[in-house]
DSSP file (Angstrom, degrees, kcal/mol; ACC not computed):
  #  RESIDUE AA STRUCTURE BP1 BP2  ACC     N-H-->O    O-->H-N    N-H-->O    O-->H-N    TCO  KAPPA ALPHA  PHI   PSI    X-CA   Y-CA   Z-CA
    1    1 A M              0   0    0      0, 0.0    44,-0.1     0, 0.0    49,-0.0   0.000 360.0 360.0 360.0 126.3   70.4  161.7  143.0
    2    2 A P        -     0   0    0      0, 0.0    44,-0.2     0, 0.0    76,-0.1  -0.306 360.0-142.8 -60.9 138.8   72.0  161.5  139.6
    3    3 A Q  E     -A   45   0A   0     42,-3.1    42,-2.1    -2,-0.0     2,-0.1  -0.912  13.9-127.4-105.3 122.8   70.9  164.2  137.2
    4    4 A P  E     -A   44   0A   0      0, 0.0     2,-0.6     0, 0.0    40,-0.3  -0.423  23.9-125.1 -64.8 142.8   70.4  163.3  133.5
    5    5 A V        -     0   0    0     38,-2.9     2,-0.6    -2,-0.1    38,-0.2  -0.815  17.9-145.9 -93.2 120.6   72.4  165.6  131.2
    6    6 A D        -     0   0    0     -2,-0.6     5,-0.3     3,-0.2    23,-0.1  -0.764  15.7-175.8 -87.7 118.1   70.2  167.2  128.5
    7    7 A F  S    S+     0   0    0     -2,-0.6     3,-0.2     1,-0.1    -1,-0.1   0.421  81.3  57.3 -95.7   2.5   72.1  167.6  125.3
    8    8 A T  S    S+     0   0    0      1,-0.3     2,-0.6    25,-0.0    -1,-0.1   0.850 117.3  29.1 -91.5 -47.1   69.2  169.5  123.6
    9    9 A N  S    S-     0   0    0     20,-0.0    -1,-0.3     2,-0.0    -3,-0.2  -0.859  89.7-147.6-114.6  92.8   69.0  172.3  126.2
   10   10 A V        -     0   0    0     -2,-0.6     2,-0.3    -3,-0.2    -3,-0.1  -0.417  17.7-170.4 -69.3 128.1   72.5  172.7  127.5
   11   11 A S        -     0   0    0     -5,-0.3    18,-0.1    -2,-0.2    -5,-0.0  -0.914  28.0-149.4-120.9 145.7   72.6  173.8  131.2
   12   12 A T    >   +     0   0    0     -2,-0.3     3,-2.9     2,-0.1     4,-0.4   0.320  49.4 143.3 -90.8   6.9   75.5  174.9  133.4
   13   13 A E  T 3  S+     0   0    0      1,-0.3    -2,-0.1     2,-0.2     0, 0.0  -0.238  73.2  13.8 -52.8 128.4   73.8  173.5  136.5
   14   14 A G  T 3  S+     0   0    0     62,-0.0    -1,-0.3    33,-0.0     3,-0.1   0.232 121.5  68.4  89.7 -12.7   76.4  172.0  138.8
   15   15 A L    X   +     0   0    0     -3,-2.9     3,-2.2     1,-0.1    -2,-0.2   0.260  58.2 115.6-118.8   8.8   79.2  173.8  136.9
   16   16 A E  T 3   +     0   0    0     -4,-0.4     5,-0.2     1,-0.3    -1,-0.1   0.754  69.6  61.3 -57.2 -29.5   78.5  177.4  137.7
   17   17 A S  T 3  S+     0   0    0     -3,-0.1    -1,-0.3     4,-0.1    -2,-0.1   0.590  82.7 100.5 -77.0  -8.1   81.8  177.9  139.7
   18   18 A S  S X  S-     0   0    0     -3,-2.2     3,-1.4     1,-0.1    76,-0.1  -0.581  73.1-139.4 -77.4 136.8   83.9  177.1  136.5
   19   19 A P  T 3  S+     0   0    0      0, 0.0    -1,-0.1     0, 0.0     3,-0.1   0.678 109.5  40.1 -67.7 -14.6   85.3  180.2  134.7
   20   20 A V  T 3> S+     0   0    0     73,-0.5     4,-2.7     1,-0.1     5,-0.3  -0.258  76.9 143.9-121.9  42.6   84.4  178.4  131.5
   21   21 A A  H <>  +     0   0    0     -3,-1.4     4,-2.5     1,-0.2     5,-0.2   0.856  69.1  50.3 -54.8 -43.6   81.0  177.0  132.7
   22   22 A Q  H  > S+     0   0    0      2,-0.2     4,-1.9     1,-0.2    -1,-0.2   0.925 113.9  44.4 -64.9 -44.2   79.2  177.3  129.4
   23   23 A A  H  > S+     0   0    0      2,-0.2     4,-2.1     1,-0.2    -2,-0.2   0.896 114.1  50.0 -66.7 -39.9   81.9  175.5  127.4
   24   24 A L  H  X S+     0   0    0     -4,-2.7     4,-2.5     2,-0.2    -2,-0.2   0.883 109.2  52.0 -65.7 -38.1   82.2  172.8  130.1
   25   25 A A  H  X S+     0   0    0     -4,-2.5     4,-2.4    -5,-0.3    -1,-0.2   0.890 109.5  50.2 -63.8 -39.0   78.5  172.3  130.0
   26   26 A G  H  X S+     0   0    0     -4,-1.9     4,-2.2     2,-0.2    -2,-0.2   0.887 109.7  50.4 -64.7 -39.3   78.7  172.0  126.2
   27   27 A L  H  X S+     0   0    0     -4,-2.1     4,-1.8     2,-0.2    -2,-0.2   0.919 111.3  48.1 -63.4 -44.9   81.5  169.4  126.7
   28   28 A R  H  X S+     0   0    0     -4,-2.5     4,-2.0     1,-0.2    -2,-0.2   0.906 112.3  49.2 -61.6 -43.1   79.3  167.5  129.2
   29   29 A A  H  X S+     0   0    0     -4,-2.4     4,-2.5     1,-0.2    -2,-0.2   0.866 106.1  57.0 -65.1 -37.0   76.4  167.6  126.8
   30   30 A N  H  X S+     0   0    0     -4,-2.2     4,-2.0     1,-0.2    -1,-0.2   0.905 108.1  47.0 -60.0 -42.7   78.6  166.4  123.9
   31   31 A E  H  X S+     0   0    0     -4,-1.8     4,-2.4     2,-0.2     5,-0.2   0.902 110.3  53.3 -65.3 -41.3   79.4  163.3  126.0
   32   32 A A  H  X S+     0   0    0     -4,-2.0     4,-1.9     1,-0.2    11,-0.3   0.903 109.0  48.6 -61.1 -41.7   75.7  162.8  126.8
   33   33 A R  H  X S+     0   0    0     -4,-2.5     4,-2.6     2,-0.2     5,-0.2   0.916 109.6  53.1 -64.8 -42.5   74.8  162.9  123.1
   34   34 A Y  H  X S+     0   0    0     -4,-2.0     4,-3.1     1,-0.2     5,-0.3   0.933 111.7  44.3 -57.5 -49.3   77.6  160.4  122.3
   35   35 A F  H  X>S+     0   0    0     -4,-2.4     6,-2.1     1,-0.2     4,-1.7   0.830 112.8  52.0 -70.1 -31.1   76.4  157.8  124.9
   36   36 A S  H  X5S+     0   0    0     -4,-1.9     4,-0.9     4,-0.3    -1,-0.2   0.929 117.0  39.2 -66.1 -45.1   72.8  158.2  123.9
   37   37 A T  H  <5S+     0   0    0     -4,-2.6    -2,-0.2    -5,-0.2    -3,-0.2   0.937 124.4  36.0 -70.7 -48.7   73.6  157.7  120.2
   38   38 A K  H  <5S+     0   0    0     -4,-3.1    -3,-0.2    -5,-0.2    -2,-0.2   0.889 137.3  11.9 -76.8 -41.4   76.2  154.9  120.6
   39   39 A Y  H  <5S-     0   0    0     -4,-1.7    -3,-0.2    -5,-0.3    -2,-0.1   0.476  90.0-119.3-118.9  -5.1   74.8  152.9  123.6
   40   40 A G     << +     0   0    0     -4,-0.9     2,-0.4    -5,-0.6    -4,-0.3   0.786  65.9 149.6  65.7  25.6   71.3  154.2  124.2
   41   41 A H        -     0   0    0     -6,-2.1     2,-0.8    -7,-0.1    -1,-0.2  -0.769  50.4-132.6 -97.5 134.5   72.6  155.2  127.6
   42   42 A V        -     0   0    0     -2,-0.4     2,-0.5    -3,-0.1    -9,-0.1  -0.787  25.3-138.9 -85.3 113.3   71.2  158.2  129.6
   43   43 A F        +     0   0    0     -2,-0.8   -38,-2.9   -11,-0.3     2,-0.3  -0.623  28.9 178.5 -77.4 119.2   74.3  160.0  130.8
   44   44 A T  E     -A    4   0A   0     -2,-0.5     2,-0.3   -40,-0.3    35,-0.0  -0.855  11.4-159.3-120.6 156.9   73.8  161.2  134.3
   45   45 A V  E     -A    3   0A   0    -42,-2.1   -42,-3.1    -2,-0.3    33,-0.2  -0.952   2.6-162.3-133.7 154.9   76.1  163.1  136.7
   46   46 A D  E     -B   77   0B   0     31,-2.3    31,-2.3    -2,-0.3     5,-0.1  -0.906  42.7 -85.7-125.4 156.5   76.3  163.6  140.5
   47   47 A P  E >>  -B   76   0B   0      0, 0.0     3,-1.9     0, 0.0     4,-0.6  -0.445  45.9-119.5 -56.4 139.4   78.2  166.3  142.5
   48   48 A A  G >4 S+     0   0    0     27,-2.4     3,-1.2     1,-0.3     7,-0.3   0.833 111.7  60.9 -55.9 -35.8   81.7  164.9  142.8
   49   49 A A  G 34 S+     0   0    0     26,-0.3    -1,-0.3     1,-0.2    27,-0.1   0.741 101.0  55.0 -64.6 -22.1   81.4  164.8  146.6
   50   50 A E  G <4 S+     0   0    0     -3,-1.9    -1,-0.2     1,-0.2    -2,-0.2   0.593 112.6  40.9 -88.3 -11.2   78.5  162.4  146.4
   51   51 A V    XX  +     0   0    0     -3,-1.2     4,-1.6    -4,-0.6     3,-1.1  -0.440  64.4 154.3-131.1  59.6   80.4  159.8  144.3
   52   52 A P  H 3> S+     0   0    0      0, 0.0     4,-3.1     0, 0.0     5,-0.2   0.792  70.0  64.4 -61.3 -27.4   83.9  159.8  145.9
   53   53 A E  H 3> S+     0   0    0      2,-0.2     4,-1.8     1,-0.2     5,-0.1   0.858 104.0  46.6 -64.9 -33.7   84.5  156.2  144.6
   54   54 A V  H <> S+     0   0    0     -3,-1.1     4,-2.2     2,-0.2     5,-0.2   0.944 115.2  44.8 -71.2 -48.9   84.4  157.4  141.0
   55   55 A V  H  X S+     0   0    0     -4,-1.6     4,-2.7    -7,-0.3    -2,-0.2   0.909 114.1  50.6 -61.4 -42.5   86.7  160.4  141.7
   56   56 A D  H  X S+     0   0    0     -4,-3.1     4,-2.8     2,-0.2    -1,-0.2   0.891 108.3  52.1 -63.8 -40.0   89.0  158.2  143.7
   57   57 A W  H  X S+     0   0    0     -4,-1.8     4,-2.2    -5,-0.2    -2,-0.2   0.936 113.8  43.0 -62.3 -46.8   89.2  155.5  140.9
   58   58 A V  H  X S+     0   0    0     -4,-2.2     4,-2.4     2,-0.2    -2,-0.2   0.925 114.9  50.4 -64.1 -45.1   90.1  158.2  138.3
   59   59 A T  H  X S+     0   0    0     -4,-2.7     4,-2.3     1,-0.2    -2,-0.2   0.897 110.6  49.7 -60.2 -42.7   92.6  159.8  140.7
   60   60 A T  H  X S+     0   0    0     -4,-2.8     4,-3.0     2,-0.2     5,-0.3   0.913 110.1  49.8 -64.3 -44.3   94.3  156.5  141.5
   61   61 A I  H  X S+     0   0    0     -4,-2.2     4,-2.6     1,-0.2     5,-0.4   0.931 111.9  48.4 -60.9 -45.6   94.7  155.6  137.8
   62   62 A L  H  X S+     0   0    0     -4,-2.4     4,-1.8     1,-0.2     6,-1.7   0.920 116.1  43.8 -60.0 -44.3   96.2  159.0  137.0
   63   63 A A  H  X S+     0   0    0     -4,-2.3     4,-1.3     4,-0.3    -2,-0.2   0.930 119.3  40.4 -68.5 -46.4   98.6  158.7  140.0
   64   64 A E  H  < S+     0   0    0     -4,-3.0    -2,-0.2    -5,-0.2    -3,-0.2   0.862 122.0  39.6 -74.3 -36.2   99.6  155.1  139.5
   65   65 A E  H  < S+     0   0    0     -4,-2.6    -3,-0.2    -5,-0.3    -2,-0.2   0.878 140.0   1.3 -82.2 -39.0   99.9  155.2  135.7
   66   66 A R  H  < S-     0   0    0     -4,-1.8    -3,-0.2    -5,-0.4    -2,-0.2   0.312  89.3-114.1-136.8   7.4  101.5  158.6  135.1
   67   67 A D     <  +     0   0    0     -4,-1.3     2,-0.4    -5,-0.4    -4,-0.3   0.911  63.0 155.6  55.8  44.4  102.1  160.2  138.5
   68   68 A I        -     0   0    0     -6,-1.7     2,-0.5    -9,-0.1    -1,-0.2  -0.880  26.6-174.2-107.1 133.3   99.6  162.9  137.7
   69   69 A V        -     0   0    0     -2,-0.4     2,-0.4    -7,-0.1    56,-0.1  -0.991  21.5-137.5-124.8 120.8   97.7  164.9  140.3
   70   70 A I        -     0   0    0     -2,-0.5    -2,-0.0     1,-0.1   -11,-0.0  -0.657   9.3-160.6 -81.1 126.3   95.0  167.3  139.0
   71   71 A A        +     0   0    0     -2,-0.4    -1,-0.1     2,-0.1     0, 0.0   0.821  64.7  85.7 -77.0 -32.8   95.1  170.6  140.9
   72   72 A S  S    S-     0   0    0      1,-0.1    -2,-0.1    20,-0.0     0, 0.0  -0.406  85.8-109.7 -73.6 143.8   91.6  171.7  140.0
   73   73 A P        -     0   0    0      0, 0.0    20,-2.7     0, 0.0     2,-0.3  -0.484  32.0-115.5 -71.6 142.1   88.7  170.6  142.3
   74   74 A P  E     - C   0  92B   0      0, 0.0    18,-0.3     0, 0.0   -25,-0.1  -0.584  29.9-178.5 -75.6 138.3   86.2  168.1  140.8
   75   75 A L  E     +     0   0B   0     16,-3.2   -27,-2.4     1,-0.4   -26,-0.3   0.824  64.3   6.4-100.8 -47.5   82.7  169.4  140.4
   76   76 A E  E     +BC  47  91B   0     15,-1.6    15,-2.9   -29,-0.3    -1,-0.4  -0.943  61.1 179.1-138.2 157.4   80.8  166.5  138.9
   77   77 A A  E     -BC  46  90B   0    -31,-2.3   -31,-2.3    -2,-0.3     2,-0.3  -0.985   5.1-173.4-153.5 161.0   81.4  162.8  138.2
   78   78 A T  E     - C   0  89B   0     11,-2.1    11,-2.7    -2,-0.3     2,-0.3  -0.984   3.4-168.5-154.1 150.7   79.7  159.7  136.9
   79   79 A G  E     + C   0  88B   0     -2,-0.3     2,-0.3     9,-0.2     9,-0.2  -0.995  23.0 139.6-141.8 138.3   80.5  156.0  136.6
   80   80 A F  E     - C   0  87B   0      7,-2.1     7,-3.4    -2,-0.3     2,-0.4  -0.975  41.7-113.0-164.5 169.1   78.7  153.4  134.6
   81   81 A E  E     + C   0  86B   0     -2,-0.3     2,-0.3     5,-0.2     5,-0.2  -0.947  34.0 162.1-115.7 139.6   79.0  150.3  132.3
   82   82 A A  E >   - C   0  85B   0      3,-2.3     3,-1.2    -2,-0.4   -42,-0.1  -0.946  66.1  -1.2-153.9 133.4   78.0  150.2  128.7
   83   83 A G  T 3  S-     0   0    0     -2,-0.3     3,-0.1     1,-0.3   -44,-0.0   0.816 129.0 -54.2  60.1  33.5   78.9  147.8  125.9
   84   84 A G  T 3  S+     0   0    0      1,-0.2    20,-2.3    19,-0.1    21,-0.5   0.685 116.1 111.9  75.3  17.7   81.2  145.8  128.1
   85   85 A I  E <   -CD  82 103B   0     -3,-1.2    -3,-2.3    18,-0.2     2,-0.6  -0.977  62.6-139.0-126.7 135.9   83.2  148.8  129.2
   86   86 A R  E     -CD  81 102B   0     16,-2.6    16,-2.7    -2,-0.4     2,-0.3  -0.845  28.1-167.8 -90.5 125.2   83.4  150.5  132.5
   87   87 A F  E     -CD  80 101B   0     -7,-3.4    -7,-2.1    -2,-0.6     2,-0.3  -0.868  12.4-178.9-114.0 147.3   83.4  154.3  132.1
   88   88 A A  E     -CD  79 100B   0     12,-1.7    12,-2.7    -2,-0.3     2,-0.4  -0.987   3.8-171.8-141.7 138.7   84.1  157.1  134.5
   89   89 A Y  E     -CD  78  99B   0    -11,-2.7   -11,-2.1    -2,-0.3     2,-0.4  -0.991   4.9-173.1-129.8 139.0   84.0  160.8  134.0
   90   90 A V  E     -CD  77  98B   0      8,-2.4     8,-2.6    -2,-0.4     2,-0.5  -0.996   9.3-158.0-130.5 128.4   85.1  163.7  136.2
   91   91 A F  E     -CD  76  97B   0    -15,-2.9   -16,-3.2    -2,-0.4   -15,-1.6  -0.927  16.4-154.1-107.4 123.5   84.4  167.3  135.3
   92   92 A Y  E >   -C   74   0B   0      4,-3.2     3,-1.9    -2,-0.5   -20,-0.0  -0.644  25.4-117.4-103.9 154.5   86.7  169.8  137.0
   93   93 A E  T 3  S+     0   0    0    -20,-2.7   -73,-0.5     1,-0.3    -1,-0.1   0.807 111.7  63.5 -56.8 -33.2   86.2  173.4  137.9
   94   94 A S  T 3  S-     0   0    0    -21,-0.2    -1,-0.3   -76,-0.1    27,-0.1   0.694 124.0 -99.8 -66.1 -18.7   89.1  174.5  135.5
   95   95 A G  S <  S+     0   0    0     -3,-1.9    22,-1.3     1,-0.4     2,-0.2   0.354  80.0 137.0 109.7  -1.5   87.1  173.2  132.5
   96   96 A L  E     - E   0 116B   0     20,-0.2    -4,-3.2    18,-0.0     2,-0.4  -0.564  35.6-164.2 -78.9 139.5   89.0  169.9  132.3
   97   97 A S  E     -DE  91 115B   0     18,-2.6    18,-2.6    -2,-0.2     2,-0.5  -0.997   4.3-169.8-122.2 128.7   87.1  166.6  131.7
   98   98 A I  E     -DE  90 114B   0     -8,-2.6    -8,-2.4    -2,-0.4     2,-0.4  -0.970   4.7-174.7-118.3 132.6   88.8  163.3  132.3
   99   99 A N  E     -DE  89 113B   0     14,-2.4    14,-3.2    -2,-0.5     2,-0.5  -0.970  13.4-153.3-126.8 145.4   87.3  160.0  131.3
  100  100 A V  E     -DE  88 112B   0    -12,-2.7   -12,-1.7    -2,-0.4     2,-0.6  -0.968   5.0-168.3-113.7 128.8   88.4  156.5  131.9
  101  101 A M  E     +DE  87 111B   0     10,-2.9    10,-2.6    -2,-0.5     2,-0.6  -0.972  13.3 177.2-115.0 112.8   87.4  153.8  129.4
  102  102 A Y  E     -DE  86 110B   0    -16,-2.7   -16,-2.6    -2,-0.6     8,-0.2  -0.867  21.7-143.4-127.6  97.2   88.2  150.4  130.9
  103  103 A G  E     -D   85   0B   0      6,-2.5   -18,-0.2    -2,-0.6     5,-0.2  -0.351   5.7-149.6 -59.8 133.3   87.2  147.3  128.9
  104  104 A L  S    S+     0   0    0    -20,-2.3     2,-0.3     2,-0.1    -1,-0.1   0.765  73.3  83.0 -79.5 -26.4   86.0  144.6  131.3
  105  105 A E  S >  S-     0   0    0    -21,-0.5     3,-2.2     1,-0.1    -2,-0.0  -0.601  96.2 -97.7 -81.1 138.3   87.2  141.7  129.1
  106  106 A E  T 3  S+     0   0    0     -2,-0.3    -1,-0.1     1,-0.3     3,-0.1  -0.270 109.6  17.2 -53.6 133.1   90.9  140.7  129.5
  107  107 A G  T 3  S+     0   0    0      1,-0.3    -1,-0.3    -4,-0.1     3,-0.1   0.451  95.5 131.3  83.8   0.2   92.9  142.3  126.7
  108  108 A S    <   -     0   0    0     -3,-2.2    -1,-0.3    -5,-0.2    -5,-0.1  -0.333  68.0 -72.5 -83.1 170.3   90.3  144.9  125.8
  109  109 A K        +     0   0    0     -7,-0.1    -6,-2.5    -3,-0.1     2,-0.3  -0.311  49.1 177.6 -66.2 139.3   91.0  148.6  125.3
  110  110 A R  E     +E  102   0B   0     -8,-0.2    40,-2.2    40,-0.1     2,-0.3  -0.965  14.0 147.4-144.0 124.9   91.7  150.7  128.4
  111  111 A A  E     -EF 101 149B   0    -10,-2.6   -10,-2.9    -2,-0.3     2,-0.5  -0.982  39.9-130.2-154.5 161.4   92.6  154.4  128.3
  112  112 A V  E     -EF 100 148B   0     36,-2.7    36,-2.1    -2,-0.3     2,-0.4  -0.978  26.5-160.9-115.3 130.1   92.3  157.7  130.0
  113  113 A G  E     -EF  99 147B   0    -14,-3.2   -14,-2.4    -2,-0.5     2,-0.4  -0.894   4.9-159.1-114.1 143.7   91.1  160.7  127.9
  114  114 A F  E     -EF  98 146B   0     32,-3.3    32,-2.0    -2,-0.4     2,-0.4  -0.971   8.5-175.8-118.0 133.6   91.6  164.4  128.6
  115  115 A K  E     -EF  97 145B   0    -18,-2.6   -18,-2.6    -2,-0.4     2,-0.5  -0.999  11.6-152.0-130.3 134.3   89.3  167.1  127.1
  116  116 A L  E     -EF  96 144B   0     28,-3.0    28,-1.4    -2,-0.4   -20,-0.2  -0.898  19.2-125.5-106.6 127.3   89.8  170.8  127.6
  117  117 A S    >   -     0   0    0    -22,-1.3     3,-1.8    -2,-0.5   -93,-0.1  -0.340  40.0 -89.0 -65.7 149.6   86.9  173.1  127.4
  118  118 A E  T 3  S+     0   0    0     22,-0.6   -95,-0.2     1,-0.2    -1,-0.1  -0.368 113.8  26.3 -58.2 133.9   87.1  176.0  125.0
  119  119 A G  T 3  S+     0   0    0      1,-0.3     2,-0.3    -3,-0.1    -1,-0.2   0.311  95.5 111.3  96.2  -8.3   88.7  179.0  126.6
  120  120 A M    <   -     0   0    0     -3,-1.8    -1,-0.3   -25,-0.1     2,-0.2  -0.711  64.8-122.0 -99.7 153.0   90.7  177.2  129.3
  121  121 A E        -     0   0    0     -2,-0.3    -4,-0.1   -27,-0.1     3,-0.0  -0.512  39.9 -92.0 -81.4 156.2   94.5  176.9  129.4
  122  122 A V        -     0   0    0     -2,-0.2     5,-0.1     1,-0.1    -1,-0.1  -0.576  53.1-107.3 -66.2 126.0   96.2  173.5  129.4
  123  123 A P    >>  -     0   0    0      0, 0.0     3,-2.1     0, 0.0     4,-1.9  -0.276  21.6-122.6 -58.5 141.9   96.6  172.6  133.1
  124  124 A E  H 3> S+     0   0    0      1,-0.3     4,-0.6     2,-0.2    -2,-0.1   0.843 110.7  59.7 -53.2 -38.6  100.2  172.8  134.2
  125  125 A E  H 34 S+     0   0    0      1,-0.2    -1,-0.3     2,-0.1   -56,-0.1   0.623 117.4  31.4 -70.6 -11.4  100.2  169.2  135.3
  126  126 A L  H X> S+     0   0    0     -3,-2.1     4,-1.7     2,-0.1     3,-1.2   0.595  95.5  89.3-113.8 -19.9   99.4  168.1  131.7
  127  127 A A  H 3< S+     0   0    0     -4,-1.9    -2,-0.1     1,-0.3    -3,-0.1   0.827  95.2  35.3 -55.7 -43.0  101.1  170.8  129.6
  128  128 A T  T 3< S+     0   0    0     -4,-0.6    -1,-0.3     1,-0.2    -2,-0.1   0.549 118.0  52.8 -90.0  -6.3  104.6  169.1  129.3
  129  129 A R  T <4 S+     0   0    0     -3,-1.2     2,-0.3     1,-0.1    -2,-0.2   0.699 107.3  37.6-101.8 -23.3  103.3  165.6  129.1
  130  130 A F     <  -     0   0    0     -4,-1.7     2,-0.4    16,-0.0    -1,-0.1  -0.950  59.8-140.8-135.6 149.1  100.7  165.6  126.3
  131  131 A K        -     0   0    0     -2,-0.3     2,-0.5    -3,-0.1    -3,-0.0  -0.894  27.8-141.2-101.1 140.0  100.0  167.1  123.0
  132  132 A F        -     0   0    0     -2,-0.4     2,-0.2    14,-0.1    14,-0.2  -0.905   7.5-152.6-111.4 124.4   96.4  168.1  122.5
  133  133 A A  E     -G  145   0B   0     12,-2.6    12,-2.9    -2,-0.5     2,-0.3  -0.621  18.9-125.9 -88.2 151.3   94.5  167.7  119.2
  134  134 A R  E     +G  144   0B   0     -2,-0.2     2,-0.3    10,-0.2    10,-0.2  -0.758  28.5 172.9-100.3 144.5   91.6  169.9  118.3
  135  135 A Q  E     -G  143   0B   0      8,-2.4     8,-3.2    -2,-0.3     2,-0.3  -0.984  26.3-125.0-143.1 152.9   88.1  168.9  117.3
  136  136 A R  E     -G  142   0B   0     -2,-0.3     2,-0.4     6,-0.2     6,-0.2  -0.763  23.9-176.9 -99.2 143.7   85.0  170.9  116.6
  137  137 A S  E  >  -G  141   0B   0      4,-2.3     4,-2.1    -2,-0.3  -107,-0.0  -0.999  28.2-142.6-138.6 135.1   81.7  170.2  118.4
  138  138 A K  T  4 S+     0   0    0     -2,-0.4    -1,-0.1     1,-0.2     4,-0.1   0.865 107.3  39.2 -62.3 -34.5   78.3  171.9  117.9
  139  139 A L  T  4 S+     0   0    0      1,-0.1    -1,-0.2  -113,-0.1  -112,-0.1   0.815 129.1  27.0 -84.7 -32.1   77.7  171.7  121.6
  140  140 A A  T  4 S-     0   0    0      1,-0.3   -22,-0.6  -114,-0.2     2,-0.3   0.408  89.2-141.1-116.5   1.3   81.1  172.4  123.0
  141  141 A G  E  < S+ G   0 137B   0     -4,-2.1    -4,-2.3  -115,-0.1     2,-0.6  -0.556  72.9   2.0  73.8-136.7   82.9  174.6  120.3
  142  142 A T  E    S- G   0 136B   0     -2,-0.3     2,-0.4    -6,-0.2    -6,-0.2  -0.780  72.6-167.7 -89.8 121.5   86.6  173.7  120.0
  143  143 A I  E     - G   0 135B   0     -8,-3.2    -8,-2.4    -2,-0.6     2,-0.5  -0.903   7.9-155.2-107.2 135.0   87.6  170.8  122.2
  144  144 A R  E     +FG 116 134B   0    -28,-1.4   -28,-3.0    -2,-0.4     2,-0.3  -0.947  24.4 178.1-107.5 131.6   91.3  170.0  122.7
  145  145 A G  E     +FG 115 133B   0    -12,-2.9   -12,-2.6    -2,-0.5     2,-0.3  -0.926  18.4 165.2-137.0 158.1   91.9  166.4  123.6
  146  146 A S  E     -F  114   0B   0    -32,-2.0   -32,-3.3    -2,-0.3     2,-0.3  -0.930  10.9-172.3-154.5 173.3   94.6  163.8  124.4
  147  147 A F  E     -F  113   0B   0     -2,-0.3     2,-0.3   -34,-0.3   -34,-0.2  -0.980  12.4-148.3-160.3 169.1   94.8  160.4  126.0
  148  148 A F  E     -F  112   0B   0    -36,-2.1   -36,-2.7    -2,-0.3     2,-0.3  -0.984  28.4-110.9-143.1 154.4   97.1  157.6  127.2
  149  149 A V  E     -F  111   0B   0     -2,-0.3     2,-0.4   -38,-0.2   -38,-0.3  -0.659  29.8-124.8 -84.6 135.1   96.7  153.8  127.3
  150  150 A I        -     0   0    0    -40,-2.2   -40,-0.1    -2,-0.3     4,-0.1  -0.678  27.1-179.6 -80.1 127.4   96.3  152.2  130.7
  151  151 A K        +     0   0    0     -2,-0.4    -1,-0.2     2,-0.1   -40,-0.0   0.811  56.7  60.4 -96.1 -37.3   98.9  149.5  131.3
  152  152 A G  S    S-     0   0    0    -91,-0.1     2,-0.5     1,-0.1   -87,-0.0  -0.151  87.8 -94.8 -89.0-179.2   98.0  148.2  134.8
  153  153 A E              0   0    0      1,-0.1    -1,-0.1    -2,-0.0    -2,-0.1  -0.843 360.0 360.0 -97.3 130.2   95.0  146.6  136.4
  154  154 A H              0   0    0     -2,-0.5    -1,-0.1    -4,-0.1   -93,-0.1   0.328 360.0 360.0-134.6 360.0   92.6  148.9  138.2
């Protein structure tokens, strides 16, 4: 059963095995607040094992577009549509969050975003491929992020 993410009272539930659980929970809450504000969407998550189709879709895009394999195990994931865009999020034990923004209309924006929780190192599989910009968040502290544009059809 999907669990709504509360961005008022940030909880580490589902993320406890992460060495940066509090920062990752803040990152997850930050995303929940964004979708609530922008789309009026209630951001929910499931244990990754319960939504393998979401994890597989993200994994396939990473592999086919950039030959990337994430070493850290996925903890939680979610997939939904809002504003004519298919979104997928996977939150990893390392503190990494990957999101896919896939516009449903032909020619619309499609990209993969990476966000690193405060306190985590850049994963080896991403370190030499991307530069990460910093942004501040009240919920997540300092977030480092990067992205790439999706070229293929998924």
